[in-house]
C-alpha positions as CSV (number, residue, x, y, z in Angstrom):
1,M,-24.5,20.9,0.9
2,Q,-25.4,21.9,4.5
3,G,-25.3,18.2,5.5
4,I,-21.7,17.9,4.2
5,A,-20.7,21.1,6.1
6,N,-22.2,19.6,9.3
7,I,-20.2,16.4,8.8
8,E,-17.0,18.4,8.3
9,N,-17.7,20.4,11.4
10,D,-18.4,17.2,13.4
11,N,-15.1,15.8,12.2
12,Q,-13.2,18.9,13.1
13,N,-14.8,18.9,16.6
14,A,-13.9,15.2,17.1
15,K,-10.3,16.0,16.1
16,A,-10.1,18.9,18.5
17,S,-11.6,16.8,21.3
18,A,-9.2,14.0,20.6
19,N,-6.2,16.3,20.5
20,S,-7.3,17.9,23.9
21,F,-7.8,14.5,25.3
22,S,-4.4,13.3,24.2
23,D,-2.9,16.2,26.2
24,L,-4.4,14.8,29.4
25,T,-1.8,13.2,31.6
26,S,-2.4,10.1,33.8
27,D,-2.2,12.3,36.9
28,Q,-4.8,14.7,35.5
29,F,-7.1,11.8,34.7
30,V,-6.8,10.3,38.2
31,E,-7.5,13.8,39.6
32,I,-10.7,14.0,37.5
33,M,-11.8,10.6,38.7
34,F,-11.2,11.4,42.4
35,T,-13.0,14.8,42.0
36,E,-15.9,13.0,40.3
37,L,-16.1,10.5,43.2
38,K,-15.7,13.1,45.9
39,N,-18.5,15.3,44.4
40,Q,-21.0,12.6,43.6
41,D,-24.3,12.3,45.5
42,P,-24.0,9.3,47.9
43,M,-27.6,8.4,47.2
44,K,-27.0,8.4,43.4
45,P,-23.4,7.3,42.9
46,S,-21.8,7.9,39.5
47,D,-21.3,5.0,37.1
48,S,-17.5,4.7,37.0
49,Q,-17.8,2.0,34.4
50,A,-19.7,4.3,32.1
51,M,-16.9,7.0,32.6
52,L,-14.2,4.4,31.8
53,E,-16.2,3.3,28.7
54,Q,-16.3,6.9,27.5
55,L,-12.6,7.3,28.1
56,S,-12.0,4.1,26.1
57,S,-14.2,5.5,23.2
58,L,-12.3,8.8,23.2
59,R,-9.0,6.9,23.1
60,A,-10.3,4.8,20.1
61,I,-11.4,8.0,18.3
62,E,-7.9,9.5,18.9
63,A,-6.2,6.4,17.6
64,D,-8.4,6.3,14.5
65,L,-7.6,10.0,13.8
66,Q,-3.9,9.4,14.2
67,F,-4.1,6.3,11.9
68,T,-6.0,8.2,9.2
69,E,-3.5,11.1,9.4
70,R,-0.5,8.7,9.0
71,L,-2.3,6.8,6.2
72,D,-2.9,10.1,4.4
73,Q,0.8,11.0,4.7
74,L,1.8,7.6,3.4
75,V,-0.5,8.0,0.3
76,E,0.9,11.5,-0.3
77,S,4.4,10.2,-0.1
78,S,3.6,7.3,-2.4
79,D,1.9,9.6,-5.0
80,F,5.0,11.9,-5.0
81,T,7.3,9.0,-5.5
82,A,5.2,7.7,-8.4
83,A,5.2,11.2,-9.9
84,S,8.9,11.5,-9.5
85,G,9.3,8.2,-11.4
86,L,7.8,9.9,-14.5
87,I,10.6,12.5,-14.8
88,G,12.0,12.1,-18.4
89,N,8.9,10.3,-19.7
90,V,6.5,11.7,-22.2
91,V,2.9,12.1,-20.8
92,S,-0.4,13.1,-22.3
93,G,-3.2,14.5,-20.4
94,V,-4.9,17.7,-19.3
95,T,-2.9,20.6,-17.9
96,T,-3.9,22.7,-14.9
97,D,-5.1,25.2,-17.5
98,S,-7.5,22.6,-18.9
99,E,-5.5,22.1,-22.2
100,Q,-4.9,18.7,-23.6
101,I,-1.1,18.2,-24.2
102,I,1.7,15.8,-24.9
103,D,5.0,16.7,-23.4
104,T,8.0,15.5,-21.4
105,V,8.0,15.6,-17.6
106,F,10.8,17.9,-16.5
107,S,10.3,17.9,-12.7
108,V,7.6,17.3,-10.0
109,S,6.3,19.8,-7.5
110,K,4.6,19.0,-4.2
111,T,1.4,21.2,-4.0
112,S,-1.9,21.4,-2.1
113,L,-3.4,19.6,-5.2
114,G,-0.9,16.7,-4.7
115,P,2.0,16.1,-7.0
116,V,2.1,18.3,-10.1
117,L,4.2,17.4,-13.1
118,N,6.2,20.3,-14.5
119,L,6.4,19.8,-18.3
120,S,9.3,20.8,-20.6
121,G,7.1,23.3,-22.4
122,G,6.3,25.2,-19.1
123,Q,2.8,23.6,-18.6
124,R,1.8,21.8,-15.4
125,M,-0.3,18.7,-15.0
126,K,-1.8,17.0,-11.9
127,L,-0.8,13.4,-11.5
128,G,-4.4,12.3,-11.6
129,D,-4.9,14.1,-15.0
130,I,-2.5,11.9,-16.9
131,I,-4.1,10.0,-19.8
132,E,-1.1,8.1,-21.2
133,I,2.6,7.6,-20.3
134,A,5.3,6.7,-22.7
135,N,9.0,6.2,-22.1
136,S,10.9,9.1,-23.8
137,Q,13.0,6.6,-25.8
138,D,9.8,5.0,-27.1
139,A,8.3,8.4,-28.0
140,G,11.3,9.6,-30.1
């Protein structure tokens, strides 16, 4: 478990670094470069190419994080749309109270668990806990 916690901490640190990096303006970057060049030892000059490669890597990490965040938002939106399409249908599955049930979907809520179906009988079911879906006309 500690390995997982370390990975999560590394991901959070990478996100924080990428976000700080994205706040850096072009003028600030140029100022950093000139400060680096001005303060370097003339007998051991800094490797500007290495610094630019690191900058490129940081920008790639930032782009990956932004892409992942947008992809997660798209999946969340798609799941909610799919759940909304179940309103009026009869579903069977396991409720959030771990009870197996068959009931009609009354509405859908957006929660931290993802889309949750609100059933006519007052029970709630996560979208992923559906076992079977039937059209309400077919069920009657």
